[in-house]
KESEVO-113911 format. One record per residue (C-alpha): residue number from 0; x, y, z. Coordinates in steps of 0.5 Angstrom, whole numbers, plus 500, padded with zeros to 3 digits. Each point is the difference from the previous one (the first is absolute). Layout:
// KESEVO-113911
(lumza NUM; (X; Y; Z));
...
//
This chain:
// KESEVO-113911
(lumza 0; (955; 227; 355));
(lumza 1; (499; 498; 507));
(lumza 2; (497; 505; 505));
(lumza 3; (506; 500; 505));
(lumza 4; (505; 501; 493));
(lumza 5; (495; 506; 498));
(lumza 6; (501; 503; 507));
(lumza 7; (507; 499; 500));
(lumza 8; (501; 503; 493));
(lumza 9; (496; 506; 502));
(lumza 10; (504; 501; 506));
(lumza 11; (495; 499; 505));
(lumza 12; (503; 494; 504));
(lumza 13; (507; 498; 500));
(lumza 14; (502; 493; 498));
(lumza 15; (503; 498; 507));
(lumza 16; (493; 502; 503));
(lumza 17; (496; 496; 495));
(lumza 18; (505; 494; 501));
(lumza 19; (499; 500; 508));
(lumza 20; (492; 501; 499));
(lumza 21; (500; 494; 496));
(lumza 22; (504; 496; 505));
(lumza 23; (495; 502; 505));
(lumza 24; (494; 498; 496));
(lumza 25; (503; 493; 500));
(lumza 26; (501; 500; 507));
(lumza 27; (492; 502; 501));
(lumza 28; (496; 500; 493));
(lumza 29; (494; 503; 504));
(lumza 30; (504; 507; 499));
(lumza 31; (499; 503; 494));
(lumza 32; (506; 503; 496));
(lumza 33; (497; 507; 500));
(lumza 34; (499; 500; 508));
(lumza 35; (507; 497; 501));
(lumza 36; (503; 506; 496));
(lumza 37; (496; 505; 503));
(lumza 38; (502; 497; 507));
(lumza 39; (507; 500; 498));
(lumza 40; (499; 508; 499));
(lumza 41; (502; 498; 492));
(lumza 42; (494; 504; 498));
(lumza 43; (494; 503; 502));
(lumza 44; (493; 497; 499));
(lumza 45; (498; 506; 496));
(lumza 46; (506; 499; 495));
(lumza 47; (499; 493; 500));
(lumza 48; (493; 500; 498));
(lumza 49; (501; 506; 495));
(lumza 50; (506; 496; 496));
(lumza 51; (496; 493; 500));
(lumza 52; (495; 504; 497));
(lumza 53; (505; 503; 495));
(lumza 54; (503; 493; 499));
(lumza 55; (493; 497; 498));
(lumza 56; (498; 506; 495));
(lumza 57; (507; 499; 497));
(lumza 58; (499; 492; 499));
(lumza 59; (493; 501; 498));
(lumza 60; (497; 495; 505));
(lumza 61; (500; 498; 507));
(lumza 62; (505; 494; 501));
(lumza 63; (498; 494; 504));
(lumza 64; (506; 501; 505));
(lumza 65; (497; 506; 502));
(lumza 66; (497; 496; 506));
(lumza 67; (507; 500; 503));
(lumza 68; (501; 507; 500));
(lumza 69; (494; 503; 503));
(lumza 70; (493; 498; 503));
(lumza 71; (494; 499; 497));
(lumza 72; (497; 506; 502));
(lumza 73; (506; 504; 497));
(lumza 74; (499; 496; 494));
(lumza 75; (492; 502; 499));
(lumza 76; (503; 507; 501));
(lumza 77; (505; 499; 495));
(lumza 78; (495; 497; 495));
(lumza 79; (495; 506; 501));
(lumza 80; (506; 505; 499));
(lumza 81; (502; 496; 494));
(lumza 82; (493; 500; 497));
(lumza 83; (499; 508; 501));
(lumza 84; (507; 501; 496));
(lumza 85; (498; 496; 494));
//
């Protein structure tokens, strides 16, 4: 499952917001999907991180495409949180 689909299924973002964020990212690939969704007001930073962490725990691995969602600092924090829980 993709992170975006997970967030939609969990009711954290709307499909329309995900589609808008993907379009915005196509226009400017330097922006992360998570940043775009936060700037749109679709989700707050804390909820985004916490649900991505839940996604990683449910999948049992950190997906390669995580880099389009959150910064390297956030990935490092995610890895620390994930390792603490296992």
